[in-house]
N, C-alpha and C positions, 0 to 999 in steps of 0.2 A: 647668868652662870651657865657653864657648859660642863656636862657630866662625861667623864671618861667611860668608855664602854669596855675597856680591858678588864675582864673578870678578876684579874690579879691586882688591879690598881683601884679603879672606881673613884679616882680623885676628882674633886670639884675644881674647875678652872674658871678664870675670868671669861666673860661672854665673848670677847673678841678673839680668843685663841683658836687656832685651827689645829694645833697639836698639843697633846697633854704635856703640861709642864713637869710632870713627875715621871711618866714612862715613855714619853715621846711618840705615842701612837696617835694617828689622825683622830680628831674628835668628830668630824662629820662623815657619816656613811655615804659612800658614792658621791661625795662632795655636794650632798643635798640635805640629808637628814641630820639635824643637830639635837642630840639628847640634852635635855635641860635638867631633869632630876629622876632619880630612881623612885618609882611609885609602887612597886610590888615585886615580890620574888617568891619562888617556891622550889619544889624538888626538881623541876624541869627547866627553869630558866628565870630570867629577870625581865621586868617591864619598865620602860622609861617613857616619860612624857617628853615629846620632841616637837621640833619645828620643821616644817617642810619649806625649805628656802626656794624651791622651784615654783611655788605658788605665789602669785602676786600679793595675796593676802597674808603670806607667811603663816598659814594656818597650822593649828595644832594637829599632831598625829601621835600615834603610840608605836614605839619600837619594842618588839618582843625579841629577846635574845635567847637562844638555846644554850643553857648551861646545866645539863643534867647532873644531879648529884647522886649518881648511881655507881655501883662497882661492877666490874666484869665487862668483858667485851659485848656479851649478849645484851646486858642491861643498857649499855651505852648505845648500841645499835638500835634497840627498841625505842629509846628516848628520842634519838635523832629521827627515826621513822615517824614517830608521833608528831614531831614538830613539823616535818615536811607535809604530813597529812593534814595538819591544821591549816596550813597555807592553801592546800588544794580545796579543802572544805569551804574556807572563806571565799576562795575564788569562785566556787560554784554557787554559794548561797548569798554572797554579799550584796546582790542586787535587791534584796528585800529591805524595806525601809527600817525594819527593826532588828537588823543584823549588821554589824560593822562591815564596811567595805574593805577589801584588801587593796592596798595601794602598791605594795611591792613585796617581793620575796627574793632573797639572794644569799650567797655564801661568800664571806670574806675571811681569809686566813682560816679556813676549815670551820668557821663559826657560822651557824645559820641565823638569819634574821628575817623577820617579817614586819612589815609596816602596815598599820591599819588605821582606819578612821578613828578619831578620838571622840568618844561620847561624853559630853559634859553633863554631869549629874551625880546623884548619889546612888550607890547600890542599895538593895533592900535591907541588908544588914545594918548599914549606916542609918538608913531611914528608921529602922526599928529602934536603934539606940537613941536616936534623936527625938522621935515622936511617940514612942511607946507601941504597945501591941496593936495589931490591926483588928478592926472590927469586921463582922461578917460582910458588910456592904463593900468594904475595901478589898476583901479577899475575892468577892465575886467580880469586882472590877478587874482585879489582877488576872483572874482566869479568863475573863472575856477578852482582855488585851493580849494575853500571852498564848492562849491555846491556838489561835490562828497561825501564830509564828511556828509553833511546834508542828502543826499540820503541814505547813509549808516545807519544813526540813524533813519531816517523815516521808513526804511524797517524793523526795529526791532519790532514793530513800536513805536518810542519814539519822543516826541516833546520837544525840548530844552527849549523853553518858555522865554529865557532871552538872546537873541543874541544882542550884542552891542559891540562897539569898545574895551571896557575893557575886554571882554571875548574872544577876538581873539588875540592870541600871535604869532608873527613872530619868529619862532625858530631860534636861532642864528646860529646853525651849518649848516643848509641847506636852510634857508629862507622860509621854508614851514609854512603855517598857521595852528595853532593848536587851536581847539575849547575847551574852558575850562569852568568850573563852571556849573556842571549839577545839582546844588542844586534845581533848579526850574523844572527840566526835569520831564515829565509825560509820563507814558506808556499809549498808546491809546488802549481803549477797546470799545466794543459795547455799554457799559453803559456810559463811559465817553464822548462819542460823543453826548449824549442827556441830560446829567445831568450837571447842573451848578456847577462849582467847585470854589476853592479859586482863587482869582485874584492875580497872581504872575508875576513878571517881572519888568523891568524898564519903568516907565511911558512914557518917550519920544519915546520909541521904540515899545510900545504895539499896536497891531491892535485892531480895535473896538470889534471884537468877543472875544478877550482875556480879554478886559476890562470888558466884561459881564460874565467872568468866563467860557467861552466855546472855548478854543483854539483848533485849528485843525492843520493838517500838514502845510497848507498854511500860518499859522500864523508866522512860522519861516521864511518863504520867505519874508513876509512883513517886519519883523524886520531886516532881512539882507538888504533889499532894503533901509530902512530908514538909516541904518548904512552907506550905500554907499552915500546917499544924504548928510549926515553929513560930511563924509570924503571929499566930493567934495566941500563943501561950508564952512566948519568949523563954522557952524551956528546951534544953537539949533533946533532940529526937531519941537519943538513947534512953532518956528517962520517960519518954512518952510511950515506950513499948515495953510491955511486961514479957520478958523472954521466958519466964517460967510457965506462964499461961499461954504464951505465944499469941498475944492479942494487944491491940492498941488501947491505951488508957488515957488518951489525950484530954478527954472531957474532965478528968479529975484535976487538970491544971488550968482550966479556963478562968478560975476566980470569978470576977464579975463580968467577964466577957460572955455575951449571950450568942449562942449559935442555934438556929432553928433545927428541929428534928429532921426536916426535909433536906436541908443543906448538909447537916451532919452525916446523913446517909451517903450523900455524894462524895464527901471527903473519905468516908470509910471505904467506899468502893475504889477510890483513887489509890489508896494505900493498902489494898488487900494483898497479903503476902503471896497468895496463889495467883498465878498469872491469868488463869481462866476465870477467876472471880473478879478480875479487875476490868476497868474500861479498856477497850482495845484500840481506840483512836481518839485523837483530840476532838474531832467533830462530834463523836458520840457524847463526850462530856459537855460540849457546848450546847447540845440539844436539851440538856436537863437542868442547866443552871437557872435558878429562879429569876435572876436579874436580866436574863437574856430575853428581851422583848422583840427581837428582830428575827426574821426568817434567816436560817443559817447561811443561805447563799446570797443574802441581800448585799454584802459588800461587793459582790461581783456582778451586780445588775446595772443595766442602763435602761433608758426609756426609748421606746420606738419613735419613729418620725412623727407619729400622730400625737405623741405626748401622753398617751393613755394606756397603752398595752406594754407592760414590762416584759423584758426578756433577759435571759441569763447573759452575763457579760463575758468578755473574752477571757478574763482570768479564770473564771469558773471552768470554761471548756478546756483551757490548756492545763489546768490542774487535773481534770478528769483524764485528759490525754496522757499526762505524765504518769498517772497511776497505771494506766493500761500499758504504757511504754515499758515501765519497770517490770511488768508481768509478761513481757515479750509479745504482747498483743499489738503489734505494730500497725496492723490494718485498722483496728479500733482507735488507736492513738491518732493515726492519720485523719480519720473522720472527725475526731474531736478538735484537733488542731485546725482543720479546715473550717469548722464552725466558728472557732475563735477568730479566724481571719475574716470570715463573713461578717461577724459582729463589729470587728475593728480592723479594717484593711490596712491601717498604718501601724499595726502592732508588730514590730520587728521580731520580738521574741517568739511569737506564734509561727511566723515564717521559718525561723531558725529551728524550732521544734518539729515542724512538719517536714522540714528538710532532713532532719535526723531520722524520722520515721521512714521516709522514702529511702534513705541510705540503707537502713536495716532491711528494707524490702528489696534491696539491690536495684532500685530505680535511681541510678546515679545521675542520669541526665536531669530527671525531675528534681532531685536533691539539689543539684547545682543551681537550678532555676530559683528554688526557694532561698537558698543561702545568699544568692545574688540580690534577691529582693530585700532580705534582712540587712545586707550591707548597704543597699541603696538608701534605706531608711535610717540606718545607724552605721555610718562609715568607720566607726571606731570599735566595732564589735570583733575582737580578736578571735572569739570562738567561731563566728560565722566564716571568717577567712580560713581558719584551721580546718573546719569540717568540709568546706568547699574544696580545699586542697586535697582532703582525703578522698572525696568523690572523684576528683580528677585523677588521682593516683589509681583508683580502681579501674578507671577507663584507660589506663596506661598513658595518660597525658602528663608525663612526669615533669616536663618543663613548666606547664601551667600549674601543676601542684607546687613546685618549688616557689613560684611567684607568690602563691597564696600563703604558703607557710612562712615565707619571708615577711609578708605584710603582717601576719599575726605576731611575728617576733618583733617587728618594728613597733607595734602597738604595745606589746608586753614582752620586754626583753628577758623576762624570767620564765617564759613559757617553755618548760622542758619538753613537753610532748611535741611542740611545734619544731624544735630543733631535731628531735628524734625522727619525726616524720619526714622532715626535709632531708635528713641523712639517708633515709630509706629511698627516697626518690633519686638522690644522687647515686646511690648504689645501683639502682636500675639503669642509670645512664653510664655506669662504669666509672663514675668519678669517685673512686674509692678514697682518695686523699681528702677530697671535700667532705665526703660522708663521715670520715673519721673525725674531722674537725667538729662537725655537728653533733655526733654521738658523744664526743668528749665534753661539749658544752652542756648537753643534757645531763651528763654524769656530774659535772661541776655543780649544777643546780640541784640535782637530786642524786646524791651518792649511793642510794639504794635502788637505782633504776636498773634492774636485772636485764631487761630487754635491750637497753642501750649498751651495756657491756657485751651482750651476746652479738648484737649487730656490729659493734665496733670490731669484735673478734673476727666476724665473717669478712669484713672489709680488709682487715689485715691479712687474713688467709688468702684472699684474692690477689693481694699484693705480694704473696709468698713470704710474708713476715710471720712464719709459723710459730716461733717462740712467743712473740707478742700476742698472737691470737690465743695461744694456750693460756696465757696470763688472764686475758679478758674472759675467756670461757670459764676459767676456774673461779673468777670473781662472781660471775653470774650464778654459778652453781653454789657458791658460798651463800649468796643472798637467797637463792631458791633451789634447795637440794633436789627438788622434783622436776627440775627444768630438763625434760628428757632430750629435747633436740640439741641442747647445749652439749650434753655428753657426746652425742653423735658427731657434732662438729669438732669437738676437742679430739675425738678419736681420729678424724680425718687429718687434723693438724699433726698429731703424733705419728700417724702413718707417713705423712710427707717428710717427717724428720727421721724415718726409719725405726721408730719405736713401735714395732708391730705388737709386742706383748701389751704395751700400755694402751694401744688403740683397741685391742680386743676387749680389754677390761671396760673401756668406755662404751663400746658398742653393746656389750652385754648389759651394762647399767641402763642404757637406753631401752633395750628390750625388756628388762625387768620392770621399768616404769610403764612402757607402752608395748605390750606383748605383740601387737599386730602392726608394728612399724616395719614394713617390708624393706625399706632402704637400709635400716640398721642391720638386718640379716644379710643383705647383699654386701654391705661394707665389711661385716665381720667375715663373711665367706671369702671375699677377695683378699683380706689380710691373711687368712689361713692358707689361701692359695700361694701367697708370697712365701709363707713359711713351709711350703710343700706339704701341708696337711690336706691333701686333696680329698680324702674321704670326708673329713669334717667340713671342708668347704662345700662339697656337694650337698650335704645335709642342710647347710644354711641357705644355699641358693634355692634348693627345693622348697624350703619354708617361705622364702621371699616370693616364689612363684605361686605357692598355695594361697598366699595372702593377696597377691596381685597377678593374676594369670596373664596380664598384658605387659609384664615387666620384661622388656626385650633384653636389657643388659644382664638381668639375672640368668636368662637362658644362655646368653653368650658366655658369661663367666662359667656356668655349669658345663657348657660345652668344652671350654678350655681345661677345666679340671678333669673331665672324662678323657680328653685327649692326652693329658699328662699321665693318666693311668693306663693308656693304651687302648681305651675303649673308643676307637675311631668311629665306629658305626653309631654309637650313642651320642658322640659329640656332634656328628653331622645332623642328627635329628634335632638337637638343641639349636645349632646354628641356623637350620632351616626355619625353626619356629621364631627365632629372633628376627630373621629376614622377613618373614611373613608379617610381623608386627611393624617392623621399620625397614621397608624395602630399599630405602635410599642410603642405608648405612654401609659404606664400603668396607669398614673393618670387619663387620659380620661376614661379608662375602669372601674376604681374603682368608678369614679363619676357616670358613667352610671349604674353600678351595684347597687349603693346606691339609685339612683333615682328609679330603677325598684323595689327594695325591698320596698321602701316607697310607691310606687304606689300600689303594691300588698297588703301591710298592710292596706292602706286606702280603697282599694277595698273590702277587707275582712271586715273591720270595717263597711263600708257602707252596705254590704249585710247582716251582722249580725244584724245591727240596723234595717234594713227593715223587717227582719223576726220577730224580737221581737215586733215591732210595730203592725204587723198583728195579732200575737198571743194574744196580749193584747186586741185588739179590739174584737176578737172572744171570749176570756175569759170573757170579760166584758158583752157580750151579754148572756153568759151562766149563770154566777153566781156572779155578783158584784165584790167586791174587791178581794175576794179569787180567783175568776175566772180570774181576771186580773193577779194576781201573777202566777197562774198556766199557764195561757196563755203566760206569758213572757218566761217561761222555754220552753214551747212548741214552742214558736216563734223562740227561739234560735235554736232549733232542725230543725225547718222549714227553717231557714236561711242556715243551713249547707246543707240541701237538695237542696235548690235553687242554692247554690254555686257549689255543686257537679254536679248538672244537667247541670249547665252552662259550665262545663269543657268537658262534653260529646258531 
């Protein structure tokens, strides 16, 4: 059978059909993935069991389709953003054995799809219904199996935000627990720790802070703890919590299921409503589980050449390095990644990570060396090609960067960041048309990619497609209203179209967001200059100079404004300063020469006028009107004498 993926159809077709017999839509995605049956659906999309026909084994996979059942533009945009973020999270996390691998992510007919590894087995909800409540020993095994997975994602640092029995699958082939459904997962940043976000997750398993839109790492531990309580009691978590007394009463629902006092305290601390009273990390929980008879770092250990002295393994060091990397301690991360390489010189991932640390430390040449080593070990590592391209870009080797970004795209044709970065490199080579093509592809893959809209707008601006540039800048602003530099560039495009009033509004918005952005003040000043608002222009140019005293163009523009107001001496001072900063700029020199000529002409006019006036007074005293006329001529001669004597 072949399942139609059209959300308005979903007809089941014979297996050999390539097009739906009901709606006519293609049944295979990208002529490769064939949906067999619908296996799940929720508020954000549908999930299908599928076959990957490009694999010789015709292996099973899972297709997730974004079909958000939300109302309003904002709700739809948020749902689409979450779906694309799930693809990114899987791409980053999927190399862990207990997290499904991302196989593909793409958009067809404005519909987002991701294809991931199929995990054969039952989820814990199904296991509970089939086998009954879990005993303490089984819960301990669950924690020992799953906590290292949580530690792995938390060190990225990512919060899953939707841990529950349905999202934990016991893999049939080895009985290992696999964590699935990263649709709600969130990357932890310094901003997200303090800003209230969207409330996401399953209500029964949500900790209080997540209900308020502020999830933290410990939120996942709470949800895992509630999952354990549910599996122990087979009772809704809502019933296990006394909201009147604000305390858990899960022990009242154990029936004949026995839980030791020691283990009960561990569960209590996992589900503590107050975050400070809760465990803060997965490793902290692992250390206190009674069934854990191993040293915490044992999974990462190897044996030395002598066979007797154990040493920490590569994974331990790169996990430590990752934690330091996320704290911006790139030097410490570099040291740990180097230790990981010392333990295992063939560990491509450690070279890749050390390369990233070097990149952050601006050692781009060293970073290229490490990324190259990672590629030598694993020639299909798209990330290593991408980051090596980034390092080459920083060294202004734009052609080399393009080659690496292209290789990353060849390996992963849905790598939006690689298209974006290749577009930037083409921009630097002034291949604006090629850059636009790449930025457009990045936008096709990720329609909420504000940077791609911004960069495409700049490329259009350089091609003098100002109207098209304004559309792209406006879209970037719609996605991110605080994108200051986009307002500045939209202002430039409006200026180029003669919309001076509109450009001033955009420059002012830039300044509102970034009050110390000298370029925006200079741009606003030059626009006021065009509107002959010379006094206002001088104020803006002066502010730009205050922010950046070496801003030659601001001095030049201020000189022009002063010139327009007849302050030639003041303009010459500004032109001189511009020339001092940029001695080779011929425009500055011409402006200065023009101001000097104007000042000399005015000086001559003033001196001539002064002599004429004196002569007319003298002539009037001598002989009335005729004397005035004669005196005027004599006064002009007197003016020349005054002028010449002034030069001596």
